[in-house]
N, C-alpha and C positions, 0 to 999 in steps of 0.2 A: 465552479467546483464540480468535480466528478466523483461519485461515490461507488465503490464496489462492495457489495454485501458479503461476498465470499469467493474464495478461490481454493479449490481442492484438487489434489492429484491422487489418483489411484495408488494405494500402497505398493503395488507391484512396480510402479514407475517412479517412485520417490527417489531422491538423491541423483536424479538425472538432469537437474537444472531446468525442468519444465516450468515450474512456477516462476523462476527467475526470468526465463525467456518470454513467457507470457506477460509478466509484469513490465519488463523493459519495452516490449512491443506496444503495450497499452500506453505507457508513459510517453513514448515517442509519438504515437498517434495523437494523444491528448495535447501534447505541445504543438504539433502541427496544426491542430484545430483551434489553438488559441486559448485552451483552458488554463486557468491560473493555479488551481489547486487540485490535488487528488487526495481523497480521504479514504482510508481503509480501516477495517476493524478486524480483530482476531481475538481468540481466546488467550487469556494471560498464560495458560499452560502450553501454548503452541510455540515452543522455542524456535522451531525452524522458521516459521513465518515471521516471528518477531525479529529474528536475526536477519532475514531477507529484507524486511522493511528498513532496518537500520543500515544495512549494506547499500541499499538503493537511495539513502539520504532522507528517509522519512524521519520525522520527529514524533516521539510518543507524546500524546497530549495528556495533560494532567487532569483527566476527566474520571470521575467516579460515577458509574452508571448504577443508580440504586435499583433499577429493575433487572439489570444483567451485570452483577458485580464481577462476573468472570471475564468480561470483555475489556479489551484495551483498544484505544483509538489512535490512529497514526495519520499524520498530515505531511504531504510533500508539496512544496511550492514548485510549480512547473514553469512559471515565468514571472518577471517583475511587473511593476505597474505600467511599464511601457511596452509590455508584450514580448520582452526578450527572454530567452530560455533561462531557466533557473538553475 
């Protein structure tokens, strides 16, 4: 499993698909390295990142973080149990 704590884009460069390109590049690299899962987290109010996670195939996890209730957690399966792309 690979976990990314955060991804941010300067407000002046948002809506230029930078986060999407970085995320896709990371996903492709993780797959080539044989990682099985990619876990991410974002703020529940971060509509753009939540939409990007969904677009890329992540599933929102039904986790309630009592220490950080404003967070949501997302999981992407990168490959199956035989190491094939997900």
